[in-house]
C-alpha positions in Angstrom: 25.8 17.5 119.8 26.6 15.3 122.7 29.9 14.0 123.9 29.5 10.7 121.9 29.1 12.6 118.7 32.0 14.8 119.5 34.2 11.8 120.1 33.0 10.2 116.9 33.9 13.3 115.0 37.4 13.2 116.7 37.8 9.6 115.5 36.9 10.6 111.9 39.1 13.6 112.0 42.1 11.4 113.1 41.5 9.1 110.1 41.3 12.2 107.8 44.6 13.4 109.2 46.2 10.0 108.6 45.0 9.8 105.0 46.3 13.4 104.5 49.7 12.4 105.9 49.9 9.3 103.8 49.1 11.3 100.7 51.8 13.8 101.6 54.3 11.0 102.2 53.5 9.5 98.7 54.6 12.7 97.1 57.8 12.8 99.1 58.6 9.1 98.4 57.9 9.6 94.7 60.3 12.6 94.5 62.9 10.7 96.5 62.8 7.6 94.3 62.8 9.6 91.1 65.7 11.7 92.3 67.6 8.5 93.2 67.0 7.0 89.8 68.1 10.3 88.2 71.3 10.2 90.3 71.9 6.6 89.2 71.4 7.7 85.6 73.9 10.6 86.1 76.4 8.2 87.6 76.1 5.8 84.6 77.7 8.3 82.2 80.9 7.0 80.7 83.8 8.8 79.1 82.0 9.1 75.8 79.3 11.1 77.5 76.5 8.6 77.2 74.5 7.2 80.1 72.0 4.4 80.5 68.8 6.0 79.4 66.9 3.0 80.7 67.0 4.5 84.2 64.9 7.4 83.0 62.3 5.0 81.5 62.3 2.9 84.6 61.6 6.0 86.7 58.2 6.3 85.0 56.8 3.2 86.6 57.3 4.2 90.2 56.0 7.7 89.3 52.8 6.2 88.1 52.5 3.8 91.0 53.0 6.7 93.5 50.4 8.7 91.6 47.8 6.0 92.0 48.7 5.5 95.7 48.6 9.2 96.4 45.2 9.4 94.6 43.9 6.5 96.6 44.7 8.1 99.9 43.2 11.4 98.7 40.1 9.5 97.6 39.8 7.9 101.1 40.3 11.2 102.7 37.4 12.7 100.7 35.1 9.8 101.7 35.9 10.3 105.4 35.3 14.1 105.0 31.9 13.1 103.6 31.3 11.0 106.7 32.5 13.8 108.9 30.0 16.2 107.3 27.2 13.8 107.7 28.0 13.1 111.3 28.4 16.7 112.1 24.8 17.4 111.0 23.3 14.7 113.3 20.7 15.7 115.8 19.4 13.3 118.4 17.8 13.1 121.7 20.3 13.6 124.6 21.5 10.5 126.5 20.4 8.2 123.7 23.3 6.2 122.2 22.8 4.2 119.0 25.7 2.1 117.9 24.8 2.8 114.3 25.9 6.4 114.9 29.5 5.3 115.2 29.6 3.5 111.8 31.8 4.8 109.1 30.1 3.6 105.9 32.6 4.7 103.3 31.0 2.3 100.7 28.1 4.8 100.4 30.5 7.5 99.1 30.7 6.7 95.4 30.5 8.6 92.3 32.3 11.4 90.5 33.9 13.2 93.5 35.0 9.9 95.2 36.2 8.1 92.0 39.9 7.4 92.1 40.3 8.4 88.4 38.6 11.8 89.2 41.0 12.2 92.1 44.0 11.3 90.0 43.1 14.2 87.7 42.3 16.7 90.4 44.3 19.9 90.4 46.4 18.8 93.4 47.5 15.5 91.8 48.0 15.6 88.0 50.4 18.5 87.7 53.0 17.0 89.9 52.9 13.5 88.5 52.4 14.4 84.8 55.2 16.9 85.0 57.5 14.2 86.4 56.5 11.6 83.8 56.7 14.1 80.9 60.1 15.3 82.1 61.4 11.8 82.3 60.2 11.0 78.8 61.6 14.1 77.4 64.9 13.6 79.1 65.1 10.0 78.0 64.2 10.8 74.4 66.6 13.7 74.1 69.5 11.8 75.7 69.0 8.6 73.8 
């Protein structure tokens, strides 16, 4: 590996780190928004003990949206990890720089592992979001 390849790997690694941070932030934002909607629901209780269950059903939409966004960032991260693995295996002649070496062709990373629906149902994604959605549905139906 020469210094150009090492720098290229550093660029790719910084993209992977950003995608990872974005994915983490999606989980945090989802939990924050769901918590806020649950707080609004709790505040909507009147003296008879009934609240506006609509807030629980409304909370399902942002949960699903954040699930898709989180999965998208995880999908992109996986693609860039594929690029990183490909670039790390490069062997070349010293002092020869080819501009094509610095490309990041994420469009070539397709298929099962890189499909957003496969990512949505990965073990790091579906438990959190499905649990939130199912919990909201159960709470809404039992409190209705």
